[in-house]
Each structure stands twice: as C-alpha cells, then as structure tokens.
N, C-alpha and C positions, 0 to 999 in steps of 0.2 A: 608567642606570652613569653615573657620572659620569665623564668625563677625567682624564687622570695629569698632576702637574706634572714637570717636569725632573728634581726631587731623585728624585721616584721613579720616572720611566725609567730613569734613570742606576743607582739603585739596586738594580732590581729585574735590568736587564740586566745586572751585576757581582755578583752574588750566588752564591754557589757555592754555600750550603745554609742553611738555619735552623739556630742552634744552641739546645741544649737550655735555654739560660741566656736565652734572648731572645731572645740577638743576633744580626747575621748575620755568616756568614763570608763577606766583602767582599773579590774579587779588586783591587788595586790597579794601573791602566794605566799610570802613572806613578809614578817615585819618582825624589824631589830630595832629594840631600844636600849639609850643607857641613862645614867643619871642626869644628864645636862639639860636634854631637850624634849625630857618630857614629864616634870611636874607641872608647868602650865597647863601642859594637853591633859593628862589627868583632871585636873584644877577645872580647866572649862568643862572635861563630859559632866562631873560632879552637879558644876554649876545649871548644865542644859539637861539632867536626871538622866543622859543616855546610857545606856550600860555597854563594854566593849563587845562588840559583835562577834568575832571570831578568836579567843581569848589565846586558842590553841594555836595560831598561826603568829604571834609574837613572840618574842623571846628575849628577856633581858640579861645584862651583864652590869658592870660596875667598872670604870676605865680609866676616864679623865683623871678623875679627884682623887683618887686612889693611891695613898702615897707607895713609894718604891722600898723607902727602909724598912719598916714594917707595917701590916696591914692591921696591928690590936685594933681590938674596938675597946673603949669609941675611942673614932678618930682624934689626932690633934687638932686638927684644924675642926672650927666651929661648924663653920659652914657646909664643912665637905661632911662633918658627919650628918647633919640636919639633912643635905640631899640623898645620901646614902638612905637613911631611917626612912624619907620618904618616900623613894622609887622599893624601897622595903615592903613600907604598907601599900602602895600601890599595885603591886603583882600583887601579892598577898590577897586582896581585897578583891581583885579579877580575874583570879583566878590563872595569873600569868607564871611560866617559868623563869625563873629568874637563879642567874648560874652566880653565884659569889662566891666569895674566897672561902667561903666552909663548905662547897659544894665540889671544889680540887675542879673547878671547868673553869674559872673567871678569867678572862682577858680582856682584851683590845677587842671590840664588837666585831671586829672585821678581819679579826684572826679566827675566832670562836667559832663562825658560822662555817667558815671553811672545816677544817678541821674537825666539827660534830658531827657534819656531814648534812648539817640544816642547808647551806646553800647549794643547790643539784641545777643542772642545766634545764632551758627551759622556763625555766623563774622568773615572775617578776618582785623585787625585791627592794625594798624601801626602809630607811631606816633616817633617822635626823644627825645625821652627820656626812658632811659633803662626800668623804672620800668613801661612800658607799659603794660606788664604783668599781673597788676592789675585787667584787663578786662577780663582775663579769668574766671572769677567768676561767668560769665553768659552762661560758654559757649562757649565762640570767644577764635580764637589762636589769639593771639596778642603779639606783638614782640617789641620792640625797635629797632629804624634804626640810621643810621649816618647819617649826613646832606648830601653827595652824593645819597643816598638812599630817602632822603624826597623830592630833585627834582627829583627823577625817579617816587616818584608817583604822586608830583605833575604835571610831564608833562605825564607821561602812564597809572597811576593808575595801574603799577604794580611793581612787584619787581623780581628780582632773585635769589630763595633760595632752600636750602640743605632741603630735608624733614626730621626733628629729628625723631628718636627712643622716642617709648612710655616709660616711667616708671610712674606705677600705685603703688598712695603711699598711703595705706588702714590705719586710724587711729582707731583702735578700745575703745571699751569703755566710758567712760563718765568723762568729765575733773570736776576738784573737785573745790570747790569756790575759787576765789581768782585766776584760770587759763584762762588766754584767748586765743586767736588764735593769737595773738602775741608770746605767749610760744610755741604756736603746730609749728608755722614756724621756729622757733629759734631752736627748738629740731629737727625737720626735717634738717635743715641746720648743727643742729650739728652734729648728727649723718651721714649723707652723704658727708659732707663736703665742701667747697665753690668750689670746682670743682668737685663736685661730679654730676652734673646736664649737665657738658657739652657733647652737641649732644643729650639730650633729651629732651620732652616737658612731666612736669609732670601732670598725671593727681593724683588729689585731692579726695578721696574717703572715706566710711567707715563711720559709726554708727556717728563718730564726725563733721566731713564735712555735713554729711545730714542733724544734729540739728541744725550744724551752719545757722543763719541770711546773707543775700548776705552782710550785711558790713562787719562779721567777714570773707567770704570765700574773697572777696576782699582783706583783710587783709596779707592774706595767701600766694594769690595768687601773692600779690604784691609783696613779697622777690623772689619769685622765682631766679629772676637773682642771687639776693644774693648766692643760692646754684649752679650757673654755668649752670641752663636750660634756654634754649632757649625763653619757653614759661610755664604758668603751666595754670591750666584750671580743674572747678569741672562741669559735666555734671549738665546740664538744668534741673530743674525737677520744683512743684507748687511753692515753693518759689518763682523761679526765674520768672515764669511768675505773682505772682500775686506783687513781687514788680516793675514787668514794667507797669502793668497796670495800666493806666491815666497819663503816665508820659506823659511832652512835646511831644517830637520825637517818642514816639510808636503809633503804629498803634490803631487805634480805631476802636469799632463797632466788626461789622463781621470781619474787617479785621482782630481786634487784636485774634480773635477766629482760624482763620486761620492762624495767624500767630505762634499762641500757640501752635498750633496742628505739627505743621513744627517744632519750636523747640526744643518739646519733642520732635520729629523722631530722632535729631541729638545728642541726649546722645550715650555714649557708649553700642551696643550691648553684650548682658550679656553675651555669649561667643566670645567677643571680643578678640585678644592675643595681648600681650603685649613685649618688650625687657627683661622687665624687671619690678620686684614685689616688694615691701619694704611693710612691718607690721611696727606698732608704737601701745606701749598702751597708748593710751588715759587716762587711770589712774594711771600710772606714772609720768605723764608731772606735773611738779612741777611751779612755778613762778622762769622764767628766767631771767638773765643779761649778759650783754656781759661783759668780761672784759681786752679784747683783742684790735685788730687792725682790724680786719674783723669779718665778723659776725657768724663765726662759732666758734669761741673761745667765749664759752659761759658756763656758769653752773647755776644750779639752786641756789635760793636766798641764798637759807640754807645750803649753801655747800662749802670748801675748793676749794682756787682757785687749779686746778693741780700741780703738782709738775713734773717739765724739765723729770725727769727719768722713771715718769709714762706714757707720753705720746709718741707716736710713732714717728718714726725716724725724718721721714722727717716732724712732726710736731713741733719738738725742735727749730730749728732754727728761725721760726716765732714767737713762743711763748717767749723765751728768748729777741728778740726784741721786742716784743709786753709790757711786763714786766719792760723792761727798759724805753720806750716810755709813758707807763701809769704809772710807778712809783709804782708799787704793787706788792708784795712779793708771790710767790708760797707756799702754805699751808695755807694761810691765808683767812679769811670771807671777803665776799665783805661787809656784813652788818655794820662792822666798818669804811669804806671809806665815807668821807664827801664831798657832791656834792656842787655845786658853782652856778650852772643854772640847771633848771627845765624847759623842752619845751615839750610842748601837742601839737601838729601838725602832718604835713605831708602829703601826700598821701596814707602811709601807717596809720595812726593813726588820724586822723583830722575829720571823722565822727560824726553825731549827736549821735552815741553809744558808740562813746568813752568818747565824752566831759560828756555824760550821768554819765559814770561811773566813770570816773577824779574825777566830780562832787559829784559823793557819796561820796568818799575817803575825797575830799578837804573839804566839810560839818563838817566833824569831828574836824577841830582844824585849826590852824594859819600858815603860811609859816613860819618855822623858822627864826633864825634874821641871815641876810648876805646871804640869798638866793635869787636870783634873779626866779620867778616863772612868767613863760607866757603860755597862752592858743592861739593858732590860728586855727581858723575854720576853716576845707579845703575848704570853698567857701560861695559865700553871703548867699543862701538857706540854709548852714547848719547855719550861722550866727542866718540867720529870726527865723528859727527854735528853734536855741537854746536861743534864746532873748525870742519869744512866751512862753517858760519853764521855765524861771527866772534861766536859768544858769549863765550867764554873773554873776548877783548878789551875788549868790552862790559863786563862784570863787573870783570875787572881796572881798565878806567878810573876805574871809578866805587870801587875800594877793597878789593872784595872778592877773596879769596885762591880760586884755582882746582886741586883737588884734582881725585887717582887716585880711581878708580873706588874705592867700598866702601861698607860699612855707617857708618865715619865717627861720630859723636856720639849716633846713634840709639841705642845700647845701649852707647857708648863701651870694647867689648870690643881697645881698639887706642888707642893715644896721645891722641886726639881727646875729649880729656874737661873737663868744667867744673871750675874753680876753687873751693873754698870755697863761698860765699853766691851767686855769679856766677849771674844771671837769663837766659839764654835763650829767645830768638824760636825754633821750630823748626819745618819742617814734617814731623818724624817722627808716630812715631803714640801713642807713649804719656809720658805727665806724671807717672810714679811718682815716688816718694821716691828718689833718689839715683841714678834712668834713666842719665843723660848722666854717671854716672863720679865725680862729686862727692857723698859721704852728705848734705850741706848745699845741690846745687846745686837750682835751681827751672827749670822747663820750661813754659812756655808755646806749646801746640799750636798752627799756624795756617795758613794755604795758604800756599805759597809765592810768591806775592804780595803777602801781607799781610808775611811775611819779610823780603822786599827793602825795603817801604816802610817797616818797623821800623827796620832797619838804615840808613838816610838820615836820618830822624827823631831816632835814637837813643833811641827810647821808643816804644810801641803805640801805633800809628797805623792810618788808615782808609784804605786803601789806595783807596777810588775819591777821595777828597780827592788823592791824588796822580796818577792817572789823571786 
C-alpha cells in the first residue's frame, strides 16, 4: 500500500462524512473574510435566524475597497464606507476578530493570515476570495469559495466538496540571477495552461521550491488558481516551522514543539502516489512577462511574441483576441513596449521580500518621465518593516509613490485604477480585460523587480540588465 500525499492526509483528517453525492463534508479549520463577499452571507444568516457556529475560527480584515492614499474615516467613497461599516457591524455582532486599520494589523487577507501565524500546516482554510490558494505555501489545503459557501462555513464550519486529484510539479536545478518565484509560477501556467489544473490540487516540489523562502512559496501558491487548480501547496519543512515561530497566533513553548512535530508529519510520504507528475527545469526559466489577456499568455522577456501559426489550434482564437485588445503584434519583442503605470503590490507580491528586491532595482535610477509608479505594501506590518528598513525613502527618491496597505490596483475596487488604454506593468496576478479598473486598460504581469525596471526605463525591460 502506497503512502499518502499531504492533500489526502489533510482531507482525511478533516472529513466529517462522505455524502451521497460523492462529495465530502469537510470541516474548515480557518475561515478568513473581508468586506466584499461577506455582507450577503451575514444577511442570509440573519434571514435564516442562524448564528455563527464557531466565531473563534473566523477572522476578518478590510482590503479590496480600502483606499491607499489615506485610510481616514469616513472613506470618501460612500459605497466603500458602507461596506466597511457592514463588516464592522457583522464582526462585532458575531464575536469575530476584525483587523481594521486601527488594529495595526490590517492588510490583504492573504498577507495577514500567514504573517500573524493564523495560517498553519495541516489546516483546511477557506475564504471568499479566489487567491486563497496562497496559504498552501504552509502545507495547508486552502481554497476560495463563493458567497453562499461563506454563509455555509459561518453557519456550520463545513463545506460539501469533491476531493481533487493531485498533480506533483517538480522544479529542478537552480534559478538564475534576476529570476524569481513569480517567473516560476508564470512558467508553470504557461506550460500547463490556464485550464490545465481543473480537477487537481498542485503539489509544488523539487530543489527550487525546497530552496524558496516561505514568501516565495506564497507567490507560487497564490497563482495556482490561475492555472485552473483547486488549490496548491508546498510540503511543510524546517523553513515553515521557523517562519511560524513567535508569530502572534502560533502556539508557544512546548505546544509549539508538539505542533511542529505534527506539522512535519503532514508532509507527503516519500511513496505517495499522484494522479500526474510534471517536471520543469529551473535553470531554463527566464524573467517572464504576460502579453495577453490571461496568465498563460506569457513569454520570456527576451523572447519574441508568438506567431499565431506557431500556436496550437485551440489557442489561436484567444491569442488573436489578445493581440487585438493589447495592441501588440506577433513576432515583435516586448522590450520595446512603453508602459504608463507600474504597480508593485497585491497578495501575490506585496510582502517585505518583494519590496526589498524592487527597492534594490529602484535605487539604481529614476522613474521615467510620464510613468506613474506606486508601491503598496500588503499589510500594515509589512509597511512597518519596510519603514524600519528605509525602503519608502528609496522608492520615493526614485520617483515612486509609497502608499497605505491594501489591494490597490490588483482589482481596482478602490480609487487606484487605470484610465482609458493605459498599459500597466503589474506584480499582481490577473491580466484579464478591465481587471485594473478601466474597460480598455491593459496589464502585463511580471515580478516586482521587473516592474521596478520597467518604471525606470519607461518600457518593458530585462531586470538582468538593470541588476
């Protein structure tokens, strides 16, 4: 009998019962909420007369609608203020811990969960946000859910879910200078496709992932959903344990040592079986940039854009649509493409290590004339750390704007939006049409260091040349 993967170990340990539908009634260990998908869920509970079952297992923050220029109340946007008031009311009435701006711990939900030690190995984690897969970096099974499922977790702490298959993705070798975790996940999605992970959980492994810091693993797991996977995870190891040591909500003393032993035991067994295996050569991965309207439409920064006739038949229509929307031409290089806006931040790349690397690039020059460049830390704790290290001064000296924590231009449910046909070099996770606030706005995804390089050059640039 073969061993078990982490997915199966976590799933089995959280199974309440198998349902007649073939789904599992799965207990959710940690529930994270924010202001966008929770108001309707709480309203449904009130209509049903049902209380929150385990309020101590749900934690809230405000991130999507919070402005980054100033967070003074009332918010200038009346709808945003209304949503924030609703979250304050719902959490207060139901005894749920809320990390608002006044708490000093506010930030993007997928940034504060890990940094506060709420996210731990072996957990099931749910949130009404598609990028909940981020938390899998700790060896958790984490997934985004819809509003009706947010209601279900609040009411029962359980969900009815189908167990996904598991695909092990091993990245061998060693990354070259100027190549980051963002480039790794973009290469994975490019190779497997934006629908390649449908029905799967992705287990990321191999020498490259083993050498990654927790924050780098967070970046990779964050974009699992962009490859169609239900979730993505990295097996817990010594780096995981040390990251959690001393965190606000992590166990302490002897309890921490006991927890660490259990966390390590949840890693996939050496003889675990998988539905599929994929291998990538990390030595061959280059700094990457998306050129189209989904994250799978990616090229290396020094690579020409693909010609339609060279693409598989099922990709040509989407590519043709992308070229028309983006205003780009097959066969041309991206390094000649001018940018209007440069955004460093998001739940993908708004952590302290991301800001440090971007600042290293920013320190080499000045933002090009006509380019708007902004840096948005993923949380107040990230901002505090950056300020202690003098990073805001580095960015501001180079001509970047330093902002308050929030989702900012990733989804643009706040004042940070593209205007008209502006082209944005972004460290976020989606390049869909209209994603950044303008129906005609355009997005190029890349690493934070690459965004900083683009800001200095005023066009898509190879960060290896800047470094």
